[in-house]
N, C-alpha and C positions, 0 to 999 in steps of 0.2 A: 619740057618741063622742068629741066635744069636749070634753066634762065632764072626762072623764076624763084627758085631754091636760094638760088645764087644772090637776088636781088633781096629778099626776105634774110639771109645772113647780114646782106651789107646795113639792113635796116636794124638787125637788131630786134627782130620782131619781140623775143618774149619781155623785152625790158621796153619797149613798145606799148605791148597791151595790158604791163603791168603801172604804168605811168596813164594810160585809160581807163583803168579798173577804178586810179586813187580818183581820176577828176570824176567818174561817176558817182564814189563815195561822199566826196565834197559835195555836189548836184543834190544827192538823196540826204546826207545827215543835214544839210543845211533849209530842207526843203524849199528851194527853188520851184519859183514861180513856173519856168519853161517846161516846153510840152516834152516827151520821149525823145521824139524825134530831132528836136533841140538837143536833147542829150546827145544823141548819137554823132549829131555833127560833131559836136566838141571833141567828142571821142574818137572822131575819125581826124579832129583835127591835131589833137594831142599825139596820134599815133603818128600822123608826117611830119609834125614840128621834132618832136624827139627823134623819129630815123630821117631826119635832115644834119641833125646835130650829131650824131654817130656818122652819118657817108662826108662830111664837111673834113669831119676828121680823122676818118681814116684817110681820105684824098691827102691832107697836109701832113699825114705820120705816116706815109707809106714805108719810108726808109727805114724810121724806126718800128715800124712790124715785120719787116722782111728778117725782122732779128726776133722781137718778144711776140708778134701773133701771126708767123708764117702761113697757120692757115686760114685766115682771112683771105676775101675774096680777090682784094686788089693787090695783098703781094703776093698771092698762090696764083692769079692772072686768070682768074677764073671772068672776073671786068674790068673792064679795060676802064683809066681814068676819065676818057671823054665821056661813056657811057653813064660813068658813078656822076660825074659832070652836070649831064641832061636829068639825070634821076634826081638830083638834090633840088633844081631849080623847079620841076613837077612837084615835089613833095611840098618845097616852099607854096606854089601856087596853091596847092588841094589845102594846105592850113589858112592860108588866109583867106580861100574863098568860102571854108565852111564857117570859122569866126566871123566872118563880117554877115554869113548867112542869116546868125543867131541873131545877132545885134553889133550897131557900132562898138559900143564897150568892149564887147567878146573880141570883134576885129582888132583894135587897139591892142587889147590883152594878150591878143596871138600874136602882134609883130613884135611886141617887148622879150618875148625869148627868145624867138627869131635872129632878133638883132642881137643878144646878148650871147647866143650860141656862136654866130660868127665871129663875134668877139673873143670869145674864149678859143675858140679852134684856131685861129689869126694869131692872137697876141697874148693872152692871159694863160693859155696852158704851159708856158712856160714861166710863168711866174710864181715863184714858189709860196703856196697858201693859196694866192687870187685865186687862180683856176677852181681849188677844191671848194673855196666857199660860194664862187657863181654857181657850179654843179648841184653845189648840194641846193642852191637858192633854186636851182631850176627844178627840182627834183620837190622842192616843198610847193613850191608856185604850182604845181599841178592840182593840188586838193583845191588850193585857195580861187584856182582858174575854174573849177565847177560848181563854186558856193555865190562865184560871184552877181552880185543885182539881188540875192536869195537874202528872207527875213533872218535865217539863223547862219547866218556866216561864222558868226564868233565861236560856234561849236568845231571849226574844222582847223581853228587856229592851234590848238593842242597838237591834232596830228600832223600839222605840218611845219611847228618845232620840233616835232620829233623825229620825223623823216629829215628835216635839215641838219642836227646835231648827227644821224647815224651816217648820212652820206657825208659828211665833211672828214669823219672818218675813214670809212669805206673807199673814200679817195685817194687819200694819203699811202692806203695798204694795196691799191691799183698803181700808182707812181713808182713806189717799190717795187711791185711786180715787173714792170715797163720801164726799169729804171736801165739796165743794159740797153735796150733799143734804143732809147732817147738820148742817153749818152755819146752812142753811136753818131746818131745824126745830130749831135749837138744842141737837144732842149733840155733845157732846165726846167724841172718840175720842182717839186715839193720833197722828193727821193733826194735832191742832193743838199737837203738838210741835214743835219747830224741825225741817225733815226733812235737815238739813244732821245732826242727833243721830241722826235713825232710821235714815238711809244710814250711818253709822259704825257704828250699833250692829245692822244688818243684816249690814254688813263684818266685824264681829267675831264675829258669832254665824257666820257662812260659814266663818272660817278656822279655828274652834274643830270646825264639823263636818266640814272637809276633813281636820283632824287624828285626829277620831274616825275617821271612817269606814273607813278601813286597817285600825283597831288589831282588829275582829273575824277579822280574817285574820292579822296578827300574834302573836295568843294563843291562833289556833288554833281558836276557835270557829266559823270559815266556812273553805271552803277556796280551792282555785284557780278554779274557775267564778265565784266572787262576786268575786275579788279582778279577774278578766277582764274583768267586767261592769261594774264599779269603774271601770277604767282604761281602756275601749272607750266609756261610753255614759254614766255618770252623772257622772265627773269631768270631761268633757267639757262638758256641759248647765251642770255646775255653774259653770265659769269662763264661759261665755257668759254668763247672768241675770247672773253678779256682773260682770262687762263693762257690760251693760246700764244695774244699777243705777249704776254709778260713772260713765255719761259725761253728757255735757253735756245732750243732750237725751231723760235719763231716763224724765222725766213721762209724754213723749208713748209710753211704751211700758211703760207699768203694766199692761195687760192680757196681753200677752205673757209679761212679767215673772211676773206671779202665774202663769201656765198653765204655765210653765217649772217654777217650785216645784212644782205639783203631777205632771208628768211627772217630777220627778226623784224624787221621794217615791215614785211607782209603780216606778219604775225600781228604787229600791233594796228595793224590797217584793218584785221579780220575782228580781233577784238573789239574793236570802236564798231565795226558792223553788226556783230551778233548780240551784243551790249543794247545796240537802236532797235534792233529786233523783237528780242526780249525785254 
């Protein structure tokens, strides 16, 4: 039983489930013509693909993780590198099988992020900002993936854009969190850039995000429930984490800031879902 737990931790099952729910939201919002069973296959494909990205990343980052994340299964010795590699191959096969089982279009759409995940882990993670952009694109891609071939595809463009903006900033924060381990392993990430520049970049993205988040209500894409959740939940979270980022002791609060980004994104998806129901 412990072995299963270690594999789930390596998979980052919580993040994978969030990605799967995002796919389901895109499927639902866009009024996808496919059956519920096809949605289940897409969600499994997403969980497997997200897990693959995390596994291959941990395999390549094991040296830096010994410093930054010693509690993870590989640096802790709970799982071997060999078993992790086998697991990554299994995840690729599951993801592709589920994607192609839905349609050829979905199969190809499943293959694209898998290739990007390999490129990211192998080459782009060590390129300041490029890796952050790839990860943010992949997060935004989840909701578009669920809406493929659907009549309401345009409805998911806003949430995909919001997810992209939030995750560029969150990935920069995570890079700063991992800076010591990455430096020790000789990996160059966005944390190598001046931190004042990164804070300024995050702040500018936050302003753009704040201006755009009300736009779907203004152009009547979403209604009053969406607006109320934005005003009562999302915007307060947004201001609080922006305050933390601009505070003098912001580096001691990186874990909290990263979590607030995730909560803000999930709250945004919930706002869209509630608005669609009501």
